[in-house]
PDB file of N, H, CA, C and O in Angstrom:
ATOM      1  N   MET A   1       0.829  -1.176   0.000  1.00  0.00           N
ATOM      2  CA  MET A   1       0.000   0.000   0.000  1.00  0.00           C
ATOM      3  C   MET A   1       0.882   1.251   0.000  1.00  0.00           C
ATOM      4  O   MET A   1       1.873   1.319   0.727  1.00  0.00           O
ATOM      5  N   ILE A   2       0.522   2.219  -0.803  1.00  0.00           N
ATOM      6  H   ILE A   2      -0.283   2.163  -1.394  1.00  0.00           H
ATOM      7  CA  ILE A   2       1.258   3.472  -0.882  1.00  0.00           C
ATOM      8  C   ILE A   2       0.868   4.356   0.298  1.00  0.00           C
ATOM      9  O   ILE A   2      -0.307   4.482   0.644  1.00  0.00           O
ATOM     10  N   ARG A   3       1.877   4.959   0.900  1.00  0.00           N
ATOM     11  H   ARG A   3       2.832   4.857   0.619  1.00  0.00           H
ATOM     12  CA  ARG A   3       1.651   5.842   2.040  1.00  0.00           C
ATOM     13  C   ARG A   3       2.397   7.148   1.812  1.00  0.00           C
ATOM     14  O   ARG A   3       3.588   7.144   1.502  1.00  0.00           O
ATOM     15  N   TRP A   4       1.695   8.263   1.967  1.00  0.00           N
ATOM     16  H   TRP A   4       0.727   8.266   2.219  1.00  0.00           H
ATOM     17  CA  TRP A   4       2.298   9.579   1.828  1.00  0.00           C
ATOM     18  C   TRP A   4       2.898   9.998   3.163  1.00  0.00           C
ATOM     19  O   TRP A   4       2.239   9.906   4.198  1.00  0.00           O
ATOM     20  N   VAL A   5       4.141  10.455   3.143  1.00  0.00           N
ATOM     21  H   VAL A   5       4.676  10.529   2.302  1.00  0.00           H
ATOM     22  CA  VAL A   5       4.832  10.870   4.351  1.00  0.00           C
ATOM     23  C   VAL A   5       5.215  12.342   4.200  1.00  0.00           C
ATOM     24  O   VAL A   5       5.833  12.732   3.210  1.00  0.00           O
ATOM     25  N   THR A   6       4.845  13.149   5.187  1.00  0.00           N
ATOM     26  H   THR A   6       4.343  12.832   5.991  1.00  0.00           H
ATOM     27  CA  THR A   6       5.201  14.561   5.159  1.00  0.00           C
ATOM     28  C   THR A   6       6.682  14.712   5.453  1.00  0.00           C
ATOM     29  O   THR A   6       7.164  14.276   6.499  1.00  0.00           O
ATOM     30  N   LYS A   7       7.402  15.331   4.529  1.00  0.00           N
ATOM     31  H   LYS A   7       7.011  15.686   3.680  1.00  0.00           H
ATOM     32  CA  LYS A   7       8.838  15.540   4.707  1.00  0.00           C
ATOM     33  C   LYS A   7       9.152  16.913   5.285  1.00  0.00           C
ATOM     34  O   LYS A   7      10.000  17.036   6.169  1.00  0.00           O
ATOM     35  N   ARG A   8       8.473  17.944   4.792  1.00  0.00           N
ATOM     36  H   ARG A   8       7.784  17.844   4.074  1.00  0.00           H
ATOM     37  CA  ARG A   8       8.721  19.308   5.259  1.00  0.00           C
ATOM     38  C   ARG A   8       7.411  20.076   5.300  1.00  0.00           C
ATOM     39  O   ARG A   8       6.512  19.846   4.491  1.00  0.00           O
ATOM     40  N   THR A   9       7.321  20.977   6.240  1.00  0.00           N
ATOM     41  H   THR A   9       8.051  21.163   6.897  1.00  0.00           H
ATOM     42  CA  THR A   9       6.179  21.880   6.332  1.00  0.00           C
ATOM     43  C   THR A   9       6.707  23.290   6.532  1.00  0.00           C
ATOM     44  O   THR A   9       7.630  23.517   7.313  1.00  0.00           O
ATOM     45  N   ARG A  10       6.104  24.237   5.811  1.00  0.00           N
ATOM     46  H   ARG A  10       5.354  24.052   5.176  1.00  0.00           H
ATOM     47  CA  ARG A  10       6.438  25.650   5.968  1.00  0.00           C
ATOM     48  C   ARG A  10       5.170  26.446   6.220  1.00  0.00           C
ATOM     49  O   ARG A  10       4.112  26.146   5.667  1.00  0.00           O
ATOM     50  N   LEU A  11       5.290  27.456   7.057  1.00  0.00           N
ATOM     51  H   LEU A  11       6.150  27.699   7.506  1.00  0.00           H
ATOM     52  CA  LEU A  11       4.218  28.419   7.283  1.00  0.00           C
ATOM     53  C   LEU A  11       4.626  29.680   6.544  1.00  0.00           C
ATOM     54  O   LEU A  11       5.705  30.223   6.781  1.00  0.00           O
ATOM     55  N   VAL A  12       3.760  30.150   5.645  1.00  0.00           N
ATOM     56  H   VAL A  12       2.883  29.709   5.453  1.00  0.00           H
ATOM     57  CA  VAL A  12       4.093  31.308   4.819  1.00  0.00           C
ATOM     58  C   VAL A  12       3.076  32.417   5.074  1.00  0.00           C
ATOM     59  O   VAL A  12       1.869  32.222   4.933  1.00  0.00           O
ATOM     60  N   LEU A  13       3.591  33.579   5.451  1.00  0.00           N
ATOM     61  H   LEU A  13       4.571  33.738   5.566  1.00  0.00           H
ATOM     62  CA  LEU A  13       2.764  34.756   5.676  1.00  0.00           C
ATOM     63  C   LEU A  13       3.090  35.781   4.604  1.00  0.00           C
ATOM     64  O   LEU A  13       4.259  36.087   4.369  1.00  0.00           O
ATOM     65  N   GLN A  14       2.069  36.311   3.958  1.00  0.00           N
ATOM     66  H   GLN A  14       1.119  36.063   4.150  1.00  0.00           H
ATOM     67  CA  GLN A  14       2.286  37.326   2.936  1.00  0.00           C
ATOM     68  C   GLN A  14       1.629  38.622   3.412  1.00  0.00           C
ATOM     69  O   GLN A  14       0.470  38.635   3.826  1.00  0.00           O
ATOM     70  N   PHE A  15       2.398  39.708   3.343  1.00  0.00           N
ATOM     71  H   PHE A  15       3.339  39.698   3.006  1.00  0.00           H
ATOM     72  CA  PHE A  15       1.957  41.003   3.845  1.00  0.00           C
ATOM     73  C   PHE A  15       1.873  42.033   2.729  1.00  0.00           C
ATOM     74  O   PHE A  15       2.646  42.006   1.772  1.00  0.00           O
ATOM     75  N   HIS A  16       0.924  42.934   2.873  1.00  0.00           N
ATOM     76  H   HIS A  16       0.295  42.956   3.651  1.00  0.00           H
ATOM     77  CA  HIS A  16       0.801  44.084   1.977  1.00  0.00           C
ATOM     78  C   HIS A  16       1.617  45.197   2.616  1.00  0.00           C
ATOM     79  O   HIS A  16       1.285  45.667   3.704  1.00  0.00           O
ATOM     80  N   VAL A  17       2.698  45.627   1.937  1.00  0.00           N
ATOM     81  H   VAL A  17       2.968  45.246   1.053  1.00  0.00           H
ATOM     82  CA  VAL A  17       3.602  46.606   2.536  1.00  0.00           C
ATOM     83  C   VAL A  17       3.462  47.999   1.931  1.00  0.00           C
ATOM     84  O   VAL A  17       4.100  48.941   2.402  1.00  0.00           O
ATOM     85  N   GLY A  18       2.643  48.142   0.901  1.00  0.00           N
ATOM     86  H   GLY A  18       2.125  47.377   0.519  1.00  0.00           H
ATOM     87  CA  GLY A  18       2.441  49.462   0.331  1.00  0.00           C
ATOM     88  C   GLY A  18       2.089  49.394  -1.141  1.00  0.00           C
ATOM     89  O   GLY A  18       1.699  48.353  -1.670  1.00  0.00           O
ATOM     90  N   LEU A  19       2.240  50.547  -1.786  1.00  0.00           N
ATOM     91  H   LEU A  19       2.557  51.393  -1.356  1.00  0.00           H
ATOM     92  CA  LEU A  19       1.957  50.666  -3.215  1.00  0.00           C
ATOM     93  C   LEU A  19       3.203  51.140  -3.944  1.00  0.00           C
ATOM     94  O   LEU A  19       3.930  52.006  -3.458  1.00  0.00           O
ATOM     95  N   ALA A  20       3.440  50.565  -5.113  1.00  0.00           N
ATOM     96  H   ALA A  20       2.849  49.862  -5.508  1.00  0.00           H
ATOM     97  CA  ALA A  20       4.547  50.997  -5.967  1.00  0.00           C
ATOM     98  C   ALA A  20       4.148  52.292  -6.667  1.00  0.00           C
ATOM     99  O   ALA A  20       2.992  52.711  -6.596  1.00  0.00           O
ATOM    100  N   ASP A  21       5.099  52.922  -7.337  1.00  0.00           N
ATOM    101  H   ASP A  21       6.038  52.582  -7.395  1.00  0.00           H
ATOM    102  CA  ASP A  21       4.832  54.164  -8.062  1.00  0.00           C
ATOM    103  C   ASP A  21       3.751  54.001  -9.121  1.00  0.00           C
ATOM    104  O   ASP A  21       3.032  54.949  -9.438  1.00  0.00           O
ATOM    105  N   ASP A  22       3.639  52.786  -9.671  1.00  0.00           N
ATOM    106  H   ASP A  22       4.222  52.015  -9.414  1.00  0.00           H
ATOM    107  CA  ASP A  22       2.629  52.552 -10.707  1.00  0.00           C
ATOM    108  C   ASP A  22       1.273  52.148 -10.129  1.00  0.00           C
ATOM    109  O   ASP A  22       0.357  51.817 -10.881  1.00  0.00           O
ATOM    110  N   GLY A  23       1.138  52.172  -8.808  1.00  0.00           N
ATOM    111  H   GLY A  23       1.883  52.441  -8.197  1.00  0.00           H
ATOM    112  CA  GLY A  23      -0.134  51.880  -8.164  1.00  0.00           C
ATOM    113  C   GLY A  23      -0.367  50.414  -7.846  1.00  0.00           C
ATOM    114  O   GLY A  23      -1.409  50.062  -7.293  1.00  0.00           O
ATOM    115  N   LYS A  24       0.582  49.552  -8.186  1.00  0.00           N
ATOM    116  H   LYS A  24       1.429  49.838  -8.635  1.00  0.00           H
ATOM    117  CA  LYS A  24       0.428  48.124  -7.888  1.00  0.00           C
ATOM    118  C   LYS A  24       0.825  47.837  -6.445  1.00  0.00           C
ATOM    119  O   LYS A  24       1.666  48.519  -5.860  1.00  0.00           O
ATOM    120  N   ASP A  25       0.193  46.807  -5.895  1.00  0.00           N
ATOM    121  H   ASP A  25      -0.491  46.253  -6.371  1.00  0.00           H
ATOM    122  CA  ASP A  25       0.500  46.404  -4.527  1.00  0.00           C
ATOM    123  C   ASP A  25       1.928  45.883  -4.417  1.00  0.00           C
ATOM    124  O   ASP A  25       2.422  45.193  -5.308  1.00  0.00           O
ATOM    125  N   VAL A  26       2.582  46.226  -3.307  1.00  0.00           N
ATOM    126  H   VAL A  26       2.180  46.787  -2.583  1.00  0.00           H
ATOM    127  CA  VAL A  26       3.895  45.687  -2.988  1.00  0.00           C
ATOM    128  C   VAL A  26       3.687  44.702  -1.840  1.00  0.00           C
ATOM    129  O   VAL A  26       3.128  45.049  -0.800  1.00  0.00           O
ATOM    130  N   MET A  27       4.143  43.478  -2.046  1.00  0.00           N
ATOM    131  H   MET A  27       4.597  43.196  -2.892  1.00  0.00           H
ATOM    132  CA  MET A  27       3.950  42.422  -1.068  1.00  0.00           C
ATOM    133  C   MET A  27       5.309  41.971  -0.521  1.00  0.00           C
ATOM    134  O   MET A  27       6.330  42.075  -1.200  1.00  0.00           O
ATOM    135  N   ALA A  28       5.301  41.473   0.710  1.00  0.00           N
ATOM    136  H   ALA A  28       4.471  41.389   1.262  1.00  0.00           H
ATOM    137  CA  ALA A  28       6.477  40.863   1.323  1.00  0.00           C
ATOM    138  C   ALA A  28       6.044  39.520   1.907  1.00  0.00           C
ATOM    139  O   ALA A  28       4.934  39.374   2.419  1.00  0.00           O
ATOM    140  N   THR A  29       6.936  38.556   1.818  1.00  0.00           N
ATOM    141  H   THR A  29       7.838  38.674   1.402  1.00  0.00           H
ATOM    142  CA  THR A  29       6.645  37.209   2.303  1.00  0.00           C
ATOM    143  C   THR A  29       7.618  36.819   3.401  1.00  0.00           C
ATOM    144  O   THR A  29       8.821  37.056   3.292  1.00  0.00           O
ATOM    145  N   LYS A  30       7.096  36.225   4.447  1.00  0.00           N
ATOM    146  H   LYS A  30       6.118  36.032   4.536  1.00  0.00           H
ATOM    147  CA  LYS A  30       7.922  35.648   5.513  1.00  0.00           C
ATOM    148  C   LYS A  30       7.584  34.169   5.597  1.00  0.00           C
ATOM    149  O   LYS A  30       6.420  33.787   5.714  1.00  0.00           O
ATOM    150  N   SER A  31       8.624  33.343   5.534  1.00  0.00           N
ATOM    151  H   SER A  31       9.570  33.654   5.439  1.00  0.00           H
ATOM    152  CA  SER A  31       8.437  31.893   5.597  1.00  0.00           C
ATOM    153  C   SER A  31       9.103  31.351   6.853  1.00  0.00           C
ATOM    154  O   SER A  31      10.202  31.768   7.219  1.00  0.00           O
ATOM    155  N   PHE A  32       8.431  30.430   7.498  1.00  0.00           N
ATOM    156  H   PHE A  32       7.538  30.091   7.201  1.00  0.00           H
ATOM    157  CA  PHE A  32       8.951  29.770   8.689  1.00  0.00           C
ATOM    158  C   PHE A  32       9.056  28.284   8.373  1.00  0.00           C
ATOM    159  O   PHE A  32       8.051  27.615   8.135  1.00  0.00           O
ATOM    160  N   GLN A  33      10.278  27.781   8.373  1.00  0.00           N
ATOM    161  H   GLN A  33      11.095  28.325   8.567  1.00  0.00           H
ATOM    162  CA  GLN A  33      10.533  26.398   7.979  1.00  0.00           C
ATOM    163  C   GLN A  33      10.784  25.532   9.209  1.00  0.00           C
ATOM    164  O   GLN A  33      10.755  26.003  10.346  1.00  0.00           O
ATOM    165  N   ASN A  34      11.029  24.265   8.944  1.00  0.00           N
ATOM    166  H   ASN A  34      11.052  23.883   8.020  1.00  0.00           H
ATOM    167  CA  ASN A  34      11.331  23.286   9.996  1.00  0.00           C
ATOM    168  C   ASN A  34      10.180  23.113  10.979  1.00  0.00           C
ATOM    169  O   ASN A  34      10.393  22.907  12.173  1.00  0.00           O
ATOM    170  N   ILE A  35       8.974  23.199  10.468  1.00  0.00           N
ATOM    171  H   ILE A  35       8.800  23.366   9.497  1.00  0.00           H
ATOM    172  CA  ILE A  35       7.785  22.956  11.280  1.00  0.00           C
ATOM    173  C   ILE A  35       7.469  21.467  11.201  1.00  0.00           C
ATOM    174  O   ILE A  35       7.544  20.864  10.131  1.00  0.00           O
ATOM    175  N   GLN A  36       7.124  20.894  12.318  1.00  0.00           N
ATOM    176  H   GLN A  36       7.063  21.384  13.187  1.00  0.00           H
ATOM    177  CA  GLN A  36       6.789  19.469  12.329  1.00  0.00           C
ATOM    178  C   GLN A  36       5.612  19.201  11.410  1.00  0.00           C
ATOM    179  O   GLN A  36       4.603  19.903  11.462  1.00  0.00           O
ATOM    180  N   GLY A  37       5.742  18.191  10.576  1.00  0.00           N
ATOM    181  H   GLY A  37       6.563  17.621  10.534  1.00  0.00           H
ATOM    182  CA  GLY A  37       4.688  17.843   9.641  1.00  0.00           C
ATOM    183  C   GLY A  37       3.400  17.431  10.322  1.00  0.00           C
ATOM    184  O   GLY A  37       2.322  17.535   9.736  1.00  0.00           O
ATOM    185  N   GLU A  38       3.505  16.962  11.562  1.00  0.00           N
ATOM    186  H   GLU A  38       4.381  16.877  12.038  1.00  0.00           H
ATOM    187  CA  GLU A  38       2.328  16.521  12.307  1.00  0.00           C
ATOM    188  C   GLU A  38       1.570  17.681  12.938  1.00  0.00           C
ATOM    189  O   GLU A  38       0.505  17.473  13.520  1.00  0.00           O
ATOM    190  N   ALA A  39       2.095  18.896  12.835  1.00  0.00           N
ATOM    191  H   ALA A  39       2.960  19.065  12.362  1.00  0.00           H
ATOM    192  CA  ALA A  39       1.426  20.061  13.443  1.00  0.00           C
ATOM    193  C   ALA A  39       0.037  20.225  12.836  1.00  0.00           C
ATOM    194  O   ALA A  39      -0.135  20.148  11.620  1.00  0.00           O
ATOM    195  N   SER A  40      -0.941  20.451  13.692  1.00  0.00           N
ATOM    196  H   SER A  40      -0.801  20.514  14.680  1.00  0.00           H
ATOM    197  CA  SER A  40      -2.326  20.580  13.215  1.00  0.00           C
ATOM    198  C   SER A  40      -2.533  21.959  12.586  1.00  0.00           C
ATOM    199  O   SER A  40      -1.790  22.904  12.851  1.00  0.00           O
ATOM    200  N   ASP A  41      -3.555  22.042  11.755  1.00  0.00           N
ATOM    201  H   ASP A  41      -4.159  21.275  11.540  1.00  0.00           H
ATOM    202  CA  ASP A  41      -3.892  23.320  11.139  1.00  0.00           C
ATOM    203  C   ASP A  41      -4.258  24.355  12.194  1.00  0.00           C
ATOM    204  O   ASP A  41      -3.917  25.530  12.058  1.00  0.00           O
ATOM    205  N   SER A  42      -4.946  23.927  13.238  1.00  0.00           N
ATOM    206  H   SER A  42      -5.222  22.972  13.349  1.00  0.00           H
ATOM    207  CA  SER A  42      -5.331  24.869  14.297  1.00  0.00           C
ATOM    208  C   SER A  42      -4.103  25.389  15.051  1.00  0.00           C
ATOM    209  O   SER A  42      -4.079  26.548  15.467  1.00  0.00           O
ATOM    210  N   SER A  43      -3.098  24.551  15.227  1.00  0.00           N
ATOM    211  H   SER A  43      -3.118  23.610  14.889  1.00  0.00           H
ATOM    212  CA  SER A  43      -1.858  24.999  15.876  1.00  0.00           C
ATOM    213  C   SER A  43      -1.133  26.019  15.014  1.00  0.00           C
ATOM    214  O   SER A  43      -0.641  27.030  15.514  1.00  0.00           O
ATOM    215  N   LEU A  44      -1.069  25.748  13.722  1.00  0.00           N
ATOM    216  H   LEU A  44      -1.468  24.926  13.316  1.00  0.00           H
ATOM    217  CA  LEU A  44      -0.417  26.701  12.815  1.00  0.00           C
ATOM    218  C   LEU A  44      -1.186  28.013  12.753  1.00  0.00           C
ATOM    219  O   LEU A  44      -0.584  29.083  12.662  1.00  0.00           O
ATOM    220  N   THR A  45      -2.504  27.939  12.802  1.00  0.00           N
ATOM    221  H   THR A  45      -2.993  27.069  12.876  1.00  0.00           H
ATOM    222  CA  THR A  45      -3.316  29.154  12.812  1.00  0.00           C
ATOM    223  C   THR A  45      -3.030  29.986  14.059  1.00  0.00           C
ATOM    224  O   THR A  45      -2.931  31.210  13.983  1.00  0.00           O
ATOM    225  N   ALA A  46      -2.899  29.329  15.193  1.00  0.00           N
ATOM    226  H   ALA A  46      -2.979  28.334  15.255  1.00  0.00           H
ATOM    227  CA  ALA A  46      -2.592  30.031  16.442  1.00  0.00           C
ATOM    228  C   ALA A  46      -1.221  30.698  16.368  1.00  0.00           C
ATOM    229  O   ALA A  46      -1.064  31.840  16.799  1.00  0.00           O
ATOM    230  N   VAL A  47      -0.243  30.004  15.831  1.00  0.00           N
ATOM    231  H   VAL A  47      -0.371  29.076  15.480  1.00  0.00           H
ATOM    232  CA  VAL A  47       1.098  30.564  15.684  1.00  0.00           C
ATOM    233  C   VAL A  47       1.071  31.739  14.710  1.00  0.00           C
ATOM    234  O   VAL A  47       1.666  32.784  14.974  1.00  0.00           O
ATOM    235  N   ALA A  48       0.382  31.567  13.586  1.00  0.00           N
ATOM    236  H   ALA A  48      -0.102  30.719  13.371  1.00  0.00           H
ATOM    237  CA  ALA A  48       0.286  32.644  12.595  1.00  0.00           C
ATOM    238  C   ALA A  48      -0.362  33.881  13.201  1.00  0.00           C
ATOM    239  O   ALA A  48       0.095  34.999  12.965  1.00  0.00           O
ATOM    240  N   THR A  49      -1.415  33.692  13.974  1.00  0.00           N
ATOM    241  H   THR A  49      -1.786  32.783  14.166  1.00  0.00           H
ATOM    242  CA  THR A  49      -2.103  34.815  14.616  1.00  0.00           C
ATOM    243  C   THR A  49      -1.164  35.559  15.561  1.00  0.00           C
ATOM    244  O   THR A  49      -1.155  36.789  15.594  1.00  0.00           O
ATOM    245  N   ALA A  50      -0.381  34.814  16.322  1.00  0.00           N
ATOM    246  H   ALA A  50      -0.389  33.814  16.295  1.00  0.00           H
ATOM    247  CA  ALA A  50       0.575  35.437  17.245  1.00  0.00           C
ATOM    248  C   ALA A  50       1.654  36.198  16.480  1.00  0.00           C
ATOM    249  O   ALA A  50       2.020  37.311  16.860  1.00  0.00           O
ATOM    250  N   LEU A  51       2.163  35.600  15.403  1.00  0.00           N
ATOM    251  H   LEU A  51       1.866  34.697  15.094  1.00  0.00           H
ATOM    252  CA  LEU A  51       3.203  36.270  14.608  1.00  0.00           C
ATOM    253  C   LEU A  51       2.675  37.525  13.924  1.00  0.00           C
ATOM    254  O   LEU A  51       3.374  38.535  13.846  1.00  0.00           O
ATOM    255  N   ILE A  52       1.444  37.462  13.429  1.00  0.00           N
ATOM    256  H   ILE A  52       0.875  36.642  13.492  1.00  0.00           H
ATOM    257  CA  ILE A  52       0.846  38.615  12.750  1.00  0.00           C
ATOM    258  C   ILE A  52       0.721  39.802  13.701  1.00  0.00           C
ATOM    259  O   ILE A  52       0.907  40.951  13.301  1.00  0.00           O
ATOM    260  N   SER A  53       0.405  39.513  14.960  1.00  0.00           N
ATOM    261  H   SER A  53       0.254  38.580  15.285  1.00  0.00           H
ATOM    262  CA  SER A  53       0.242  40.599  15.923  1.00  0.00           C
ATOM    263  C   SER A  53       1.552  41.347  16.177  1.00  0.00           C
ATOM    264  O   SER A  53       1.532  42.469  16.684  1.00  0.00           O
ATOM    265  N   LEU A  54       2.680  40.743  15.833  1.00  0.00           N
ATOM    266  H   LEU A  54       2.696  39.832  15.421  1.00  0.00           H
ATOM    267  CA  LEU A  54       3.988  41.369  16.028  1.00  0.00           C
ATOM    268  C   LEU A  54       4.472  42.139  14.802  1.00  0.00           C
ATOM    269  O   LEU A  54       5.520  42.783  14.852  1.00  0.00           O
ATOM    270  N   GLN A  55       3.731  42.082  13.717  1.00  0.00           N
ATOM    271  H   GLN A  55       2.880  41.559  13.676  1.00  0.00           H
ATOM    272  CA  GLN A  55       4.153  42.698  12.457  1.00  0.00           C
ATOM    273  C   GLN A  55       3.570  44.097  12.314  1.00  0.00           C
ATOM    274  O   GLN A  55       2.534  44.416  12.897  1.00  0.00           O
ATOM    275  N   GLN A  56       4.243  44.916  11.536  1.00  0.00           N
ATOM    276  H   GLN A  56       5.085  44.657  11.062  1.00  0.00           H
ATOM    277  CA  GLN A  56       3.744  46.271  11.319  1.00  0.00           C
ATOM    278  C   GLN A  56       2.869  46.375  10.076  1.00  0.00           C
ATOM    279  O   GLN A  56       2.175  47.377   9.900  1.00  0.00           O
ATOM    280  N   TYR A  57       2.886  45.361   9.208  1.00  0.00           N
ATOM    281  H   TYR A  57       3.449  44.547   9.351  1.00  0.00           H
ATOM    282  CA  TYR A  57       2.135  45.425   7.954  1.00  0.00           C
ATOM    283  C   TYR A  57       0.853  44.597   8.018  1.00  0.00           C
ATOM    284  O   TYR A  57       0.712  43.704   8.853  1.00  0.00           O
ATOM    285  N   GLN A  58      -0.069  44.913   7.123  1.00  0.00           N
ATOM    286  H   GLN A  58       0.046  45.639   6.445  1.00  0.00           H
ATOM    287  CA  GLN A  58      -1.359  44.232   7.010  1.00  0.00           C
ATOM    288  C   GLN A  58      -1.167  42.846   6.376  1.00  0.00           C
ATOM    289  O   GLN A  58      -0.492  42.725   5.353  1.00  0.00           O
ATOM    290  N   ILE A  59      -1.747  41.817   6.967  1.00  0.00           N
ATOM    291  H   ILE A  59      -2.295  41.915   7.797  1.00  0.00           H
ATOM    292  CA  ILE A  59      -1.634  40.454   6.420  1.00  0.00           C
ATOM    293  C   ILE A  59      -2.499  40.336   5.160  1.00  0.00           C
ATOM    294  O   ILE A  59      -3.619  40.844   5.116  1.00  0.00           O
ATOM    295  N   ASP A  60      -1.971  39.669   4.154  1.00  0.00           N
ATOM    296  H   ASP A  60      -1.061  39.256   4.190  1.00  0.00           H
ATOM    297  CA  ASP A  60      -2.714  39.422   2.926  1.00  0.00           C
ATOM    298  C   ASP A  60      -3.127  37.953   2.845  1.00  0.00           C
ATOM    299  O   ASP A  60      -4.265  37.640   2.494  1.00  0.00           O
ATOM    300  N   SER A  61      -2.189  37.046   3.175  1.00  0.00           N
ATOM    301  H   SER A  61      -1.265  37.300   3.460  1.00  0.00           H
ATOM    302  CA  SER A  61      -2.535  35.626   3.129  1.00  0.00           C
ATOM    303  C   SER A  61      -1.652  34.819   4.071  1.00  0.00           C
ATOM    304  O   SER A  61      -0.533  35.206   4.409  1.00  0.00           O
ATOM    305  N   ILE A  62      -2.205  33.678   4.481  1.00  0.00           N
ATOM    306  H   ILE A  62      -3.114  33.364   4.207  1.00  0.00           H
ATOM    307  CA  ILE A  62      -1.502  32.707   5.312  1.00  0.00           C
ATOM    308  C   ILE A  62      -1.609  31.372   4.593  1.00  0.00           C
ATOM    309  O   ILE A  62      -2.695  30.982   4.165  1.00  0.00           O
ATOM    310  N   SER A  63      -0.487  30.668   4.458  1.00  0.00           N
ATOM    311  H   SER A  63       0.396  30.985   4.806  1.00  0.00           H
ATOM    312  CA  SER A  63      -0.571  29.358   3.813  1.00  0.00           C
ATOM    313  C   SER A  63       0.356  28.364   4.499  1.00  0.00           C
ATOM    314  O   SER A  63       1.356  28.714   5.125  1.00  0.00           O
ATOM    315  N   ARG A  64      -0.031  27.122   4.344  1.00  0.00           N
ATOM    316  H   ARG A  64      -0.843  26.837   3.835  1.00  0.00           H
ATOM    317  CA  ARG A  64       0.774  25.997   4.815  1.00  0.00           C
ATOM    318  C   ARG A  64       1.256  25.269   3.571  1.00  0.00           C
ATOM    319  O   ARG A  64       0.459  24.936   2.694  1.00  0.00           O
ATOM    320  N   GLN A  65       2.555  25.021   3.493  1.00  0.00           N
ATOM    321  H   GLN A  65       3.202  25.291   4.206  1.00  0.00           H
ATOM    322  CA  GLN A  65       3.116  24.305   2.350  1.00  0.00           C
ATOM    323  C   GLN A  65       3.767  23.028   2.837  1.00  0.00           C
ATOM    324  O   GLN A  65       4.745  23.061   3.583  1.00  0.00           O
ATOM    325  N   ASN A  66       3.217  21.899   2.410  1.00  0.00           N
ATOM    326  H   ASN A  66       2.422  21.872   1.803  1.00  0.00           H
ATOM    327  CA  ASN A  66       3.768  20.593   2.790  1.00  0.00           C
ATOM    328  C   ASN A  66       4.475  19.970   1.592  1.00  0.00           C
ATOM    329  O   ASN A  66       4.034  20.094   0.450  1.00  0.00           O
ATOM    330  N   THR A  67       5.567  19.307   1.882  1.00  0.00           N
ATOM    331  H   THR A  67       5.926  19.206   2.810  1.00  0.00           H
ATOM    332  CA  THR A  67       6.275  18.506   0.893  1.00  0.00           C
ATOM    333  C   THR A  67       6.168  17.055   1.322  1.00  0.00           C
ATOM    334  O   THR A  67       6.477  16.715   2.464  1.00  0.00           O
ATOM    335  N   TYR A  68       5.731  16.201   0.408  1.00  0.00           N
ATOM    336  H   TYR A  68       5.479  16.478  -0.520  1.00  0.00           H
ATOM    337  CA  TYR A  68       5.500  14.793   0.717  1.00  0.00           C
ATOM    338  C   TYR A  68       6.428  13.890  -0.086  1.00  0.00           C
ATOM    339  O   TYR A  68       6.973  14.283  -1.118  1.00  0.00           O
ATOM    340  N   SER A  69       6.589  12.691   0.408  1.00  0.00           N
ATOM    341  H   SER A  69       6.146  12.372   1.246  1.00  0.00           H
ATOM    342  CA  SER A  69       7.229  11.627  -0.356  1.00  0.00           C
ATOM    343  C   SER A  69       6.364  10.372  -0.222  1.00  0.00           C
ATOM    344  O   SER A  69       5.578  10.235   0.716  1.00  0.00           O
ATOM    345  N   ILE A  70       6.526   9.487  -1.158  1.00  0.00           N
ATOM    346  H   ILE A  70       7.165   9.598  -1.920  1.00  0.00           H
ATOM    347  CA  ILE A  70       5.788   8.215  -1.113  1.00  0.00           C
ATOM    348  C   ILE A  70       6.682   7.205  -0.429  1.00  0.00           C
ATOM    349  O   ILE A  70       7.842   7.025  -0.801  1.00  0.00           O
ATOM    350  N   ASP A  71       6.135   6.556   0.561  1.00  0.00           N
ATOM    351  H   ASP A  71       5.193   6.701   0.863  1.00  0.00           H
ATOM    352  CA  ASP A  71       6.892   5.585   1.350  1.00  0.00           C
ATOM    353  C   ASP A  71       6.468   4.178   0.973  1.00  0.00           C
ATOM    354  O   ASP A  71       6.988   3.209   1.524  1.00  0.00           O
TER     355      ASP A  71
END
C-alpha cells in the first residue's frame, strides 16, 4: 500500500507593505521552515495569529506548504 509521508512543512505569511509608483500592490513574504509535519492546522493558525500581531504590515494571506514523499 502506498503511504504519503510529510517531509517538510512551511508556514508562509504574505503582507501588503504598500503601493509601488505605478499603483500596484507591494507584497512581502515571511516563511517559517522546519515545522513538524504533524502540526495541526489549528496549531499553525494560532502561531500565525501570534506572529501577525507582532508585524507592522497588514496580512494578505496565510498558507501551509507541505512537501511529501511516497513511502
